[in-house]
C-alpha positions in Angstrom: 0.0 0.0 0.0 2.8 2.4 0.9 4.4 1.8 -2.6 1.1 2.7 -4.2 0.8 5.8 -2.2 4.3 6.8 -3.2 3.3 6.3 -6.9 0.1 8.4 -6.5 2.1 11.2 -4.7 4.6 11.2 -7.6 1.9 11.4 -10.2 -0.1 14.0 -8.3 2.7 16.5 -8.2 1.8 19.5 -6.1 -1.7 18.1 -5.2 -2.0 16.9 -1.5 -2.6 13.2 -1.2 -4.7 11.5 1.5 -4.6 7.7 1.7 -7.1 5.1 2.9 -5.0 3.2 5.4 -7.7 0.8 6.6 -7.2 0.3 10.4 -3.4 0.9 10.1 -2.4 -2.6 9.2 -1.8 -3.6 12.8 0.6 -0.7 13.3 -1.3 2.6 12.9 1.6 4.9 14.0 4.1 3.1 11.9 1.8 3.0 8.9 1.1 6.7 9.2 4.9 7.4 9.5 5.6 5.4 6.4 2.8 7.1 4.5 4.2 10.5 5.5 7.7 9.4 4.4 6.4 8.9 0.8 4.5 12.2 0.8 1.0 11.6 2.1 -0.4 14.6 4.1 -3.6 12.9 5.2 -5.3 9.5 5.8 -8.5 7.7 6.7 -8.1 5.4 9.7 -11.0 2.9 10.3 -12.1 1.7 13.7 -13.7 -1.4 12.3 -15.7 -1.3 15.5 -12.8 -2.6 17.6 -13.0 -1.8 21.3 -13.1 1.9 21.8 -9.9 2.1 23.9 -8.0 0.2 21.2 -9.4 2.5 18.5 -8.5 5.6 20.5 -4.9 4.3 20.9 -4.7 3.9 17.1 -5.7 7.5 16.6 -3.3 8.7 19.2 -0.5 6.7 17.6 -1.3 8.1 14.1 -1.4 11.7 15.5 1.9 11.2 17.4 3.5 9.9 14.1 2.4 13.0 12.3 3.6 15.3 15.1 7.0 13.5 15.2 7.4 14.0 11.4 6.4 17.7 11.8 3.7 17.4 9.2 0.4 19.2 9.3 -1.4 15.9 8.8 -5.2 15.5 8.3 -6.4 12.4 10.1 -9.9 11.4 9.1 -10.9 8.9 11.8 -13.6 6.6 10.5 -16.2 4.9 12.6 -18.0 1.9 11.2 -20.9 2.3 13.7 -23.5 2.5 10.9 -21.7 0.2 8.4 -21.6 -2.6 11.0 -24.8 -1.8 12.8 -26.6 -5.0 11.8 -30.0 -5.0 13.5 -29.0 -2.7 16.3 -31.4 0.1 17.3 -30.6 3.1 15.1 -30.7 5.4 18.1 -28.0 3.3 19.8 -26.0 3.3 16.6 -26.1 7.1 16.4 -25.2 7.5 20.1 -22.3 5.1 19.6 -21.1 7.0 16.4 -21.1 10.3 18.3 -19.3 8.8 21.3 -16.6 7.2 19.1 -16.3 10.3 17.0 -15.9 12.5 20.0 -13.2 10.2 21.5 -11.3 10.3 18.1 -11.5 14.1 18.0 -10.3 14.4 21.6 -7.4 12.1 20.7 -6.3 14.5 17.9 -8.2 13.4 14.8 -9.0 16.2 12.4 -12.4 14.9 11.3 -14.7 11.9 11.8 -15.9 9.9 8.8 -19.3 8.3 9.4 -20.2 6.2 6.3 -23.7 4.9 6.0 -27.1 5.9 4.6 -27.9 8.7 7.0 -31.0 10.9 7.0 -31.1 14.6 7.7 -31.9 14.2 11.4 -29.0 11.8 12.0 -26.6 14.1 10.2 -27.8 17.1 12.2 -27.2 15.2 15.4 -23.8 14.1 14.3 -22.8 17.7 13.6 -24.3 18.8 16.9 -22.3 16.1 18.8 -19.0 16.4 16.9 -18.9 20.0 15.6 -19.5 21.9 12.5 -17.1 20.9 9.6 -15.9 17.9 11.7 -18.1 15.2 10.1 -17.5 13.6 6.7 -20.1 11.4 4.9 -20.2 9.1 2.0 -22.5 9.8 -0.9 -24.5 6.7 -1.8 -27.8 6.2 -3.6 -30.6 7.8 -1.5 -28.2 9.8 0.7 -28.9 13.5 1.5 -28.1 16.0 -1.3 -24.7 17.8 -1.2 -26.4 21.2 -0.8 -28.2 19.8 2.3 -25.0 18.3 3.7 -23.2 21.7 3.2 -26.0 23.6 5.0 -25.9 21.1 7.9 -22.1 21.7 8.4 -20.6 18.6 6.8 -16.9 19.1 5.9 -16.6 16.5 3.1 -18.6 14.0 1.1 -16.7 11.2 -0.6 -18.0 8.7 -3.1 -15.8 5.8 -2.5 -16.6 3.1 -5.0 -19.7 4.8 -6.2 -18.1 6.8 -9.0 -17.0 3.4 -10.5 -20.5 2.1 -10.0 -21.9 5.0 -11.9 -19.6 4.3 -14.8 -20.3 0.6 -14.7 -24.1 1.2 -14.6 -23.8 3.3 -17.8 -21.9 0.5 -19.4 -24.4 -2.0 -18.3 -27.3 0.1 -19.7 -25.4 0.5 -23.0 -25.0 -3.3 -23.2 -28.7 -3.8 -22.5 -29.7 -1.3 -25.1 -27.3 -2.7 -27.7 -28.5 -6.2 -27.0 -32.1 -5.1 -27.5 -31.3 -3.5 -30.9 -30.5 0.0 -29.8 -27.2 1.8 -29.7 -25.2 4.6 -28.1 -27.4 7.2 -26.3 -27.6 10.4 -28.2 -26.4 12.4 -25.2 -23.1 10.5 -24.9 -20.2 12.8 -24.5 -16.7 12.1 -25.8 -14.5 12.5 -22.6 -11.3 10.8 -23.7 
């Protein structure tokens, strides 16, 4: 993963690079240090719903590695409270996400990433509990619109694998249309 980050940093030139570093590959501080060494200036670090004290120690180790390197590093601590909620009561999940997010911010994380299909009320409560421009979301089908997220105080919305899914959906629709005797949609744009 570190070699891939180094490649992206080289290709990106002057653009800042933030890396998805899972849960730190069993060494959050060391992984962040190695990512910084190859030029990353930010990272996502997942809690994978490990025990809270263990997850907080991971954030602390990541923050300490960035401080030791003297880098103004953006640590986006991710809680999987909603992603791994299963059949838990949504109110309990929200309470857990806020508690985990607060602990990560207190440990030095820059932001908290809370992926999942969240409604407006849940997002409002996350922002209320964690702070304006401290919460990041993922855009998925049926999620709140970007304009709403911005008004509610969200700092970032990412799309993860969904941009690829949009492209593959268009390709699948083309294949279906061609198979049924059609062809390229008339509004197709040449982008390459």
